[in-house]
N, C-alpha and C positions, 0 to 999 in steps of 0.2 A: 509389221515392223516390231522390234520387240521393246515397246513402252507400254505403261500402265495406262489404259484408257479411263483415267478418272476426269481430268482436265486438260486440255492440251492446246498448242496453238499452232496452227499450220501457215508456214511460210512459203508463198510462191515465188522462187527464185527467177521463174521465167518473167513475174511482173517487175521484178526489181531490173531485170536485163531491160525491158521495155521501156519503163521509167527512164533509167540512164540514157537510152538512144533517144528520146523524145527530147530530154533536155540537150543532149549533146549536139543534135542536128540544128539547135538554135544559136548555135555558138559559131565564130569564125573558126577558120581553120588554125589559127594561132592560139587561141584562148584553151587554156589548161582547165581541166577539171580537179576539182577537191572535192572527195565524197565523205560527207560529216557522217562519222559511225560512232559518235560519242553515245554514254549510256546504253553500252551493249546494241549499238546499231536500232538506236530509238526503241529498245524491246525486242528488236527482231533477232537479236545474236550475231554479234561483231563478226565471229570467223568465217563463218559461209557467207554472209552479206559481201564482207570485204574482199575476201577471194573471187567471189562472182564478179565483184566490179573491177578487180584487178585485172581479169581475165577479159572484160570488157574493154580495158582501155584507160581507166581511172588514173590519172596521173598522180595526185596526192590524197591522203587520208587525213580527216581532221578528227582529234580527240580531245577530250576534256583535259586530262591530265596522265600522268607518267606509268599509272599502273593501267589505262587502258591500252597505252602504247605498246607496254610488255606483252599485253594479251596478244596484239596483232603480230609484234615480231614472232612470238611463240606459235602463231597458226598460220605461218608462212607467208605474212604480208612483206614484200621485198620493197614496196614503193616507198616514196618518201612520206614522212608522217610530220604532222605539225601539232604540238600541242596547245591549244588554244588557251587555256587556261593557268594555272599556279602550279609550278613545281619548286620544292624547297632548292634553295640555290647548291645547298651541300651536296645534291644528286646531280653535278655538273657532269660527273666523269661516266655517269650511269647515261645521261643524254647522248654524251658523246660515243659510249659503246655501243647504244642501240641506233645510231646513225640517225636522232632525231632531233627534229627542230622545236626551238622554244620560243614562244611569245614571251616578249621583253615590253613592258606595258607602264615604267617610270623611271626615273633616274637612282632612286634607290633599290629597285630589284635589280636595276642594268650592274649598278657597282659591286651589289653582293654576289651577284651570278659571275661576274668578270673575275672578282677576287677568288670564289670558289673555284673556277677554272685554272686559274694561274697556281694556285695553290696545287691542284691534282695534275698539272701539266698536260691539260688538254683546252680544246677550242671546242665551243657551242654553237651550230649555227642557229641563228635567230631571225626571227619577224619581229618587227616593230608593230604595236599596236597604238592607232591613233584615236583617241576620242573625239569625234566629230558630232555628237550628239546623243549618246546613249549615256554618259555620265556614269560609266562603269568603269573597266579598267582602261589604260590607254592614256598615251602623253596627249595632256589636254588642249586641244585644237579648236575649241569651241569658240563664237564670235571673235573676239579680238586678240585670241590668244595663239596664233599660228605662228608667228615669230618666235613667241617664246618656246611653242612645241618643236619649232624647228631646230632651235638653240640646242635644246636637251636632247633631242634626237642624233643630232651632230655630234655632240659630246658622247653620246651612248657608241655612236659608229667607231669611234678610236681608242675604246676600251680593248686592252689585249685580253685575249680570251674568249672573244666573241666576233663571231663572223656574221654580220649583218646584212643578209641576202634578200629579205623580203619586209613588205611593210603592207599594213591593212588596216581598214575600218569597219566597222559594222552598222548598218542601218537600223534605226530604230521602228521604223513604220514603213517599210516599202510596202509592206501586205494591204495598205490603205490607200484607196485610190480617190479619197477627197482632195479637193485643191489644195487645203491647209497641209494635210500629211504629203501630197505629192511636191509641195514647196519644201517642205521639212527634207525629204529625202536628196531633193536636188540641191540643197543648201549643204546639206552633209558632203554629199559629191564634190561640191565647190570649195567646200572646206579642206578637203583632202586633196583635192588637185592643188589649193593653194599653199600647203604644206609640202607638197613634192616638187612644185616650183621654187621654193625658198630653199629646200635641200639642195635641189640641182644648181642654184648660184652658187653653192658651197663647193660644187663637184662633187656631190653624193647622189649615186644613181643606186636603184635596186634591180635585180633580175624579175623579182615577182612583186607585183602590185594586184591587191584584190579587193574588192569591198562588196560584191554582191552576194546574199545569200539567196535562199531558193526563190523568193519572192522578187529580189532585184533581178536575178538572173532572167525570170519570166517577163517583168514589164519594163526593165530598162536596159536595152542591149546595148545602148549607147554607154553604158557604166560598166560594162564586162572586164575591160582591161585585159589584165595578162593572165587572169584566173578567176573561175566564179565557185564559191562553196556551195554544193548541193546538199541539202539536207532532207527535211520534210517529205519533198517531191519524189525522193529515191524510192520511197516507200508508199508512195501512190497517194499521198495526203496533200491538200491543198493548203496552202500555208493561210489562207483566210477564205470566207466565202465569195469576196471580191475576187480571188483568183481562179475560182472554180471555171473551168471549161478554157482556161489558158493553154492548157496542154491535156492530151488523151493520157490521164494517169489511170492507173491500175492498181487499187488497194493489194498490197501483198500480204496483210496478215488476216486469217480468222481464227476464232476462238471456240471451243467445243468444251463441252461436260457432257454428263451422263446423268440421266433419272435414275436415282436410287430407291424411292420408295411413292406410290400413289394411294391416296386415302380419301375418303368422303367424308366429309365435316359437315355435322349438323348446323343450321343457322345459329349463329351468336357464338361460336367456336372461335377460340383467338389463336392466332399464329405467332409464333416467334418471341424474342425478347422483348419486353414492355408491352406487350399484346396491342401493338400497333395497327393491327388488323384483324377483323372479325368476319366469318363468314357472313355472307348476306342472306337475303329471304330466300328459302328452298335449298340453304346448303351450297357448299362449293366441294369441286374436286380439285385437290391441291396435290402437286408433285414435289418431292423433295429432289433437289438437284445439287451435285458434288463440286461445288464452287463457293468461294466466300471472298471476302475482303483482303485476307491473306494471300489469296491467288491474284488480286488486283481488280476484282470485281467489287467495286466500292460501296460501302455502307450506304453513301449517299443516293443509291439506287434502292433503298427501301421503299416499297410502295410506288415508285415511280420508275423503274426501268422496265424492260420485257426483254423477252427472249423469243426465240422461234422453235416450236417442235411441229414435227410434220409439216413443215412449211406455214404454219398458223402461229400469229404472236400470242404470248402466253404473260402476264402481267407478274411483275414480281409482288408477292405477297407479304407482308411483314418485314421484320428487319433483316438484313442481310447480316448472316453468322461469320464467324471468321473462316469456316470451312465447308459450309453449306448455306443454302436459301430454299425459300418455296415458292414457287410459283402457281398461280390459278389456270388450271388446265381443263374447267369447266367447258364441256362444247367440243372438246378435242377427243377425237374418237381414238379407241385400241391405244392408249398411253400404256406402255409397260416398263418395268423395271429394266434398265440397259439400253432405252432409246437414246439416242443422240440429241444433244440439245445444242443449238447455235446460240451463242452468246454476241459474237461478232462475224459478219458475213452474210452469205445468201443461203437460204433455203427454200428452192422451189421459186416461185415469183417475188418472195418477199425479200428485205435485206435489212440487216443493222449495220450501222457505220460507226466509226470512231466519232465522226462529225454528231450522230444520235446520242453518244456517249458523253460528249461534251457538252450538248445542249442540255441533257438533264443536269449536268454537275457544275454549269455555270463555270466552263474552263476552255480550252483550246483541246484539239486533237492530239496535239505533240504530248501532252501530259498523259493522256490517257493510255497509250501505247506503253510509254515509257514504265507505266505502273505496273504491267502486267509480270507478275512474281517469277521468282527465279525457279519455284517449285513446279513450274507449268512448264513441262517439256517443250521443245520448238521441234516440230516434224516439220523436215525440208520437203516441198513439192517440186519436182521438174517434169517437164511434159506430161503433165496430169497425174504422177506417180508419187509416191513417197521414196525419197531418195536417200536421206539421213534423218536420224533424230540426236539432239543435244539435251538430256537429262542432267541439269546442273547438280540437282539432289544426289543421284544414285551413281553418277560418274562425271564427278566435276573435271573441268579441264585443268 
């Protein structure tokens, strides 16, 4: 394929298909699927991932903002799209033109969007967001506030220029299975049902009711309702360690780079900025490799991360630089310039996962894949072969 073998990510579309099918078979025949492809499909590339899932039968797509919705429409995604976050109300006409649904989450926002839609002579399809426990955006329905939320939602549904066809909430800790967290999730679900019941007494019904994210879809089948929102599981990642093994997921992303130089360091010789590493007794063999924090391999891996070369682990030595870093290859034979380095994925019998990344950096696997930079080409694999390459820098979409 025509791409520069410096640093690149491989995205296995067959794994994404497999993961979608694994989750789909857990749903009732009437339950729809929303594939959440925000943040460039969690760093996997929104176009190829979305078209793959569209062909697999995903019913909806979820994005964060209107820019992401435009990207999907430009890349031949025809299925319905829901913007899960904020869109400036003055873009009501653009929402209508794109045939994209917008989340409405407060009386003020609803009124502003309604006024803009009327001025522009359009109607905007909307899904109502209900806050049942995230304390983020949403009509506030926590604790004793369900009646007030229902009143505000009812008023929103009567606003000109808006068509409120869906309603949803978002679970805060569906990926935690301790008794307290499980009770909290069930409480959120009940608050959502209570709000729906209050609306139904007013004659207000919605075509789509949804609350389950990836973890909820795995752990709470009784809460699937009309649609589930599948995010991190599509990419072969468990929402949490507690979810591991609940579905036979296959990680879709691997990340590779290249050895650019090998040198022998005498004992005591320092490596990289700040001299945070010095060669130990007897000296060390150090390889420079062509990846750095600007590519998404974080500086916090300094002296803590490890990579795979020739199937063996090599420790990151010294500070990770913007575009390069060094690893200790002492004891790994026949290292040469141009050798492939596995940053993420399998090499021989060993593997490095996004969960390993997250453990080093004190975060979650979701964040790690989203940080892989746009100067890293995405190489798409199907049937074990390269099928396409997206290089955001050389050939931007």
